[in-house]
VONU-969354 format. One record per residue (C-alpha): residue number from 1; residue in one letter; z, x, y. Coordinates in steps of 0.02 Angstrom, whole numbers. Each point is the difference from the previous one (the first is absolute). Example, Ala and Ser with C-alpha at 12.3 -4.5 7.8 and 13.67 -1.06 7.14 Angstrom:
<sites>
site k=1; r=a; up=390; east=615; north=-225
site k=2; r=s; up=-33; east=69; north=172
</sites>
This chain:
<sites>
site k=1; r=s; up=-35; east=2820; north=-1617
site k=2; r=v; up=-56; east=-147; north=-104
site k=3; r=s; up=12; east=107; north=-157
site k=4; r=w; up=179; east=51; north=34
site k=5; r=f; up=51; east=-177; north=44
site k=6; r=t; up=-81; east=-73; north=-155
site k=7; r=i; up=82; east=125; north=-117
site k=8; r=a; up=169; east=-15; north=85
site k=9; r=l; up=-10; east=-189; north=-15
site k=10; r=a; up=-46; east=14; north=-184
site k=11; r=g; up=150; east=113; north=-29
site k=12; r=f; up=115; east=-122; north=91
site k=13; r=v; up=-64; east=-153; north=-93
site k=14; r=y; up=-17; east=74; north=-173
site k=15; r=g; up=110; east=155; north=1
site k=16; r=a; up=49; east=66; north=-170
site k=17; r=q; up=-20; east=-172; north=-75
site k=18; r=h; up=-190; east=10; north=-4
site k=19; r=p; up=-49; east=182; north=29
site k=20; r=v; up=-168; east=-27; north=-81
site k=21; r=w; up=-52; east=-110; north=147
site k=22; r=i; up=49; east=136; north=122
site k=23; r=d; up=-114; east=115; north=-101
site k=24; r=v; up=-141; east=-126; north=22
site k=25; r=v; up=29; east=-7; north=188
site k=26; r=i; up=1; east=190; north=11
site k=27; r=g; up=-166; east=8; north=-92
site k=28; r=a; up=-73; east=-128; north=119
site k=29; r=v; up=52; east=78; north=165
site k=30; r=g; up=17; east=185; north=-40
site k=31; r=g; up=140; east=106; north=-72
site k=32; r=v; up=158; east=29; north=101
site k=33; r=s; up=174; east=49; north=-51
site k=34; r=l; up=74; east=-173; north=31
site k=35; r=l; up=-45; east=-40; north=-180
site k=36; r=v; up=143; east=112; north=-52
site k=37; r=v; up=115; east=-58; north=140
site k=38; r=g; up=-27; east=-178; north=-61
site k=39; r=y; up=111; east=38; north=-148
site k=40; r=e; up=145; east=32; north=117
site k=41; r=l; up=-12; east=-174; north=77
site k=42; r=r; up=62; east=-103; north=-144
site k=43; r=g; up=54; east=15; north=-180
site k=44; r=e; up=92; east=-103; north=-129
site k=45; r=p; up=178; east=48; north=-48
site k=46; r=l; up=4; east=113; north=-152
site k=47; r=r; up=50; east=-86; north=-162
site k=48; r=p; up=-28; east=21; north=-188
site k=49; r=v; up=-186; east=-15; north=-37
site k=50; r=d; up=-77; east=-10; north=-174
site k=51; r=l; up=-150; east=117; north=6
site k=52; r=s; up=-81; east=-88; north=-148
site k=53; r=r; up=-12; east=-156; north=110
site k=54; r=i; up=-69; east=104; north=142
site k=55; r=l; up=-133; east=70; north=-115
site k=56; r=a; up=-46; east=-174; north=-60
site k=57; r=e; up=-20; east=-57; north=181
site k=58; r=v; up=-107; east=151; north=42
site k=59; r=r; up=-108; east=-35; north=-152
site k=60; r=d; up=-32; east=-176; north=67
site k=61; r=l; up=-37; east=65; north=176
site k=62; r=l; up=-126; east=126; north=-68
site k=63; r=a; up=-74; east=-112; north=-135
site k=64; r=v; up=-175; east=5; north=74
site k=65; r=p; up=-17; east=190; north=25
site k=66; r=i; up=82; east=30; north=-169
site k=67; r=e; up=-128; east=-112; north=-84
site k=68; r=e; up=-146; east=72; north=98
site k=69; r=a; up=50; east=177; north=-48
site k=70; r=e; up=31; east=-51; north=-181
site k=71; r=a; up=165; east=89; north=19
site k=72; r=e; up=139; east=4; north=-128
site k=73; r=i; up=177; east=8; north=66
site k=74; r=s; up=141; east=31; north=-121
site k=75; r=a; up=185; east=10; north=30
site k=76; r=g; up=158; east=43; north=-93
site k=77; r=a; up=169; east=-80; north=34
site k=78; r=l; up=40; east=8; north=186
site k=79; r=p; up=171; east=1; north=82
site k=80; r=t; up=86; east=-99; north=134
site k=81; r=v; up=24; east=101; north=159
site k=82; r=v; up=82; east=-39; north=166
site k=83; r=g; up=-138; east=-35; north=124
site k=84; r=d; up=-101; east=-111; north=115
site k=85; r=p; up=-111; east=-111; north=-110
site k=86; r=s; up=-141; east=-16; north=126
site k=87; r=q; up=-8; east=186; north=34
site k=88; r=l; up=10; east=45; north=-184
site k=89; r=t; up=-143; east=-119; north=-34
site k=90; r=h; up=-103; east=87; north=132
site k=91; r=l; up=50; east=170; north=-68
site k=92; r=f; up=-66; east=-36; north=-174
site k=93; r=q; up=-149; east=-96; north=66
site k=94; r=n; up=-50; east=154; north=99
site k=95; r=l; up=25; east=119; north=-146
site k=96; r=i; up=-100; east=-106; north=-121
site k=97; r=s; up=-134; east=-37; north=130
site k=98; r=n; up=-12; east=187; north=29
site k=99; r=a; up=-29; east=28; north=-186
site k=100; r=l; up=-135; east=-134; north=-2
site k=101; r=k; up=-85; east=67; north=155
site k=102; r=y; up=-8; east=181; north=-58
site k=103; r=r; up=-55; east=-38; north=-177
site k=104; r=d; up=-125; east=107; north=-93
site k=105; r=p; up=-168; east=-91; north=2
site k=106; r=d; up=-36; east=58; north=-177
site k=107; r=r; up=149; east=-83; north=-84
site k=108; r=p; up=105; east=-158; north=19
site k=109; r=p; up=165; east=24; north=92
site k=110; r=e; up=156; east=19; north=-106
site k=111; r=i; up=162; east=-16; north=96
site k=112; r=r; up=169; east=27; north=-81
site k=113; r=i; up=168; east=-43; north=80
site k=114; r=e; up=157; east=71; north=-79
site k=115; r=a; up=184; east=20; north=43
site k=116; r=e; up=118; east=142; north=-43
site k=117; r=r; up=187; east=8; north=30
site k=118; r=l; up=43; east=172; north=67
site k=119; r=s; up=157; east=100; north=-34
site k=120; r=d; up=73; east=-44; north=170
site k=121; r=g; up=-21; east=-186; north=-33
site k=122; r=a; up=-153; east=-19; north=111
site k=123; r=w; up=-156; east=-91; north=-59
site k=124; r=e; up=-169; east=84; north=5
site k=125; r=i; up=-150; east=-116; north=-6
site k=126; r=s; up=-168; east=80; north=-39
site k=127; r=v; up=-171; east=-76; north=35
site k=128; r=r; up=-130; east=99; north=-98
site k=129; r=d; up=-189; east=-20; north=7
site k=130; r=n; up=-157; east=79; north=-71
site k=131; r=g; up=-94; east=3; north=164
site k=132; r=i; up=-88; east=135; north=98
site k=133; r=g; up=162; east=89; north=46
site k=134; r=f; up=22; east=120; north=145
site k=135; r=e; up=44; east=181; north=30
site k=136; r=e; up=188; east=22; north=11
site k=137; r=r; up=-18; east=116; north=149
site k=138; r=y; up=-26; east=-160; north=100
site k=139; r=l; up=164; east=-76; north=-59
site k=140; r=d; up=86; east=29; north=167
site k=141; r=r; up=-136; east=-102; north=87
site k=142; r=i; up=-19; east=-156; north=-105
site k=143; r=f; up=165; east=-80; north=52
site k=144; r=k; up=-31; east=27; north=186
site k=145; r=p; up=-73; east=-136; north=114
site k=146; r=f; up=-190; east=-4; north=20
site k=147; r=q; up=-30; east=145; north=-119
site k=148; r=r; up=-152; east=-23; north=-111
site k=149; r=l; up=-68; east=114; north=-136
site k=150; r=h; up=-166; east=-95; north=-3
site k=151; r=g; up=-115; east=-63; north=136
site k=152; r=r; up=-11; east=-185; north=46
site k=153; r=s; up=-178; east=-2; north=-67
site k=154; r=e; up=69; east=39; north=-174
site k=155; r=y; up=157; east=-108; north=-3
site k=156; r=e; up=57; east=-136; north=118
site k=157; r=g; up=175; east=-1; north=73
site k=158; r=t; up=108; east=48; north=148
site k=159; r=g; up=81; east=156; north=-73
site k=160; r=m; up=168; east=-90; north=11
site k=161; r=g; up=32; east=-63; north=-178
site k=162; r=l; up=100; east=148; north=-66
site k=163; r=a; up=86; east=27; north=167
site k=164; r=i; up=65; east=-178; north=-12
site k=165; r=c; up=56; east=34; north=-179
site k=166; r=a; up=98; east=152; north=59
site k=167; r=k; up=81; east=-99; north=140
site k=168; r=i; up=53; east=-139; north=-119
site k=169; r=v; up=71; east=124; north=-124
site k=170; r=r; up=99; east=89; north=137
site k=171; r=r; up=73; east=-166; north=56
site k=172; r=h; up=64; east=-22; north=-178
site k=173; r=g; up=80; east=172; north=0
site k=174; r=g; up=-126; east=67; north=-125
site k=175; r=e; up=-138; east=129; north=-15
site k=176; r=i; up=-184; east=-8; north=-42
site k=177; r=t; up=-114; east=139; north=-59
site k=178; r=a; up=-158; east=21; north=-103
site k=179; r=e; up=-86; east=113; north=-125
site k=180; r=s; up=-186; east=5; north=-26
site k=181; r=t; up=-143; east=89; north=-86
site k=182; r=p; up=-175; east=-25; north=72
site k=183; r=g; up=-109; east=-93; north=-124
site k=184; r=e; up=147; east=-50; north=-109
site k=185; r=g; up=112; east=-112; north=104
site k=186; r=s; up=163; east=-10; north=96
site k=187; r=v; up=179; east=-52; north=-25
site k=188; r=f; up=107; east=-63; north=143
site k=189; r=r; up=187; east=11; north=-26
site k=190; r=v; up=124; east=-107; north=96
site k=191; r=r; up=186; east=38; north=-17
site k=192; r=f; up=129; east=-134; north=39
site k=193; r=p; up=185; east=41; north=20
site k=194; r=a; up=120; east=-46; north=-139
site k=195; r=g; up=58; east=-180; north=-3
site k=196; r=g; up=-125; east=-100; north=-103
site k=197; r=e; up=7; east=-47; north=-182
site k=198; r=r; up=-141; east=-18; north=-125
site k=199; r=v; up=-57; east=-177; north=-29
site k=200; r=g; up=-120; east=-83; north=-120
site k=201; r=g; up=-171; east=-35; north=68
site k=202; r=p; up=-83; east=48; north=-113
site k=203; r=e; up=140; east=8; north=-128
site k=204; r=q; up=101; east=160; north=8
site k=205; r=g; up=-93; east=140; north=-84
site k=206; r=s; up=-159; east=-101; north=-22
site k=207; r=e; up=-168; east=13; north=85
site k=208; r=e; up=-112; east=-128; north=80
site k=209; r=a; up=-184; east=13; north=44
site k=210; r=l; up=-50; east=-87; north=162
site k=211; r=r; up=-184; east=-32; north=21
</sites>
């Protein structure tokens, strides 16, 4: 069909380099699983990536919705991990966009990104928000393709954002999970295998507010 051809072409042209545009195409022609398959078409070689730079790039990409939501994003020192820069950018863009989308209408969004070195040498990155949250009994659904906890009339989207996040994290040999309390907020945790070292950006042990 025209839909399948259009989405397949978008995946071939953009691949993992510009997954956001595949998302746009999916939204335009209807959801199909090729959005996920598109990530298998192309990817950059894994290399050391400074997550503080990734966060700065995501901040620029989301400057308009951050300003419109009057959101405050703060971050501690973030590490360097071995990864695909384009896919890691899309990972954090999706997680922060998710926090902005599901914000509590009665308070400005507060999003906090932190890193913790675990005992096995892995890095755990947490993205915490004060949004509407969700019931944890739905945790097994939110990372699956086309699974939505809210109707399209409430929140726009394809139901693919967190599924893409999970696929990116798996490609990096990591894990992603979440904790949430309805009415209080959520925290998404991404674990990267050992191999990265902490870098300044902001300075080690310091904090930086991004607004």
